[in-house]
N, C-alpha and C positions, 0 to 999 in steps of 0.2 A: 751237769748245770747247759743247760741253754746258751748257745753264745748268740741268739737272735732277742737282742735287744723291746721292747714292746717301743712304743710311736706314744708322744706324749703326747694328752690332749687338745694339744691348740695343731702336733702337728693331723691329728684325724680329723679336726674342724675342717683344715685345709685342704685335706687327701680330696682326688678326684673317685671317681666311682669301680676305677680298674684297683687304683691303691685299697682303695679298701677293702677288696675282690681276693687280693693280695693276701692279706695279713687277716684277712676274715679265715682263709685253707690254710696257709703256714704261720702263723705265727706256733707256738708255742702254750700248751695251757696255764693260762691266765697262776698263779707261782710257781711253776715247773725249776725257775734260775732260785731261786731260794731254798732247796729245796734243803732242810738242813742247818737252815743257817737262824738264827735266832728271830729275829727281823719277817722271818717267817709271814706272820700272818698282816702283817705292813705291805707285807711285797704282793701278796694274792690279792688282799685289798683293793689297790691303786692298778695292779694289774685288769682283778676283775670289771673294775667300771673301765677299763679302758677299753677293754673288749665287747663290755656292752653294748657305750658306745658307739666303735668301728661296725656290731650290726646295726645298730641302731640308725643311722642313717646310710648302712650301705641298704635298710629294705624301704629308706624313702626312697632311694633314690633308684631302685627298681629292683634290686636283688638278684639272683642270679637268674641267665638264663643261656640257654648253648653259646651264644655266639660272646660273653662274658666268659665263658667257662675253659672255651677254645682258648680265648685270648691270654688268660692266666696262666693256664698248666695244672699240668700233679707234681712236678718236683720246685722246688726253692730254687731260685734264682734263674732254675731256666729262662 
């Protein structure tokens, strides 16, 4: 199970471009945190909706550039 919790939709709406990029790069796949649980379909649907909104907002802000990629890095928490 993943220890990295998905943000809320409110957090996604308030996030800046760099935070959205970090989530895009480092959040686990939707539903990963509920593998083997009875509520997997609900968790998957909720996390998939959040991931979709992260991607929409990030793209609307300009998406990936070399500068954004360097600022986010390739290691979670770095």
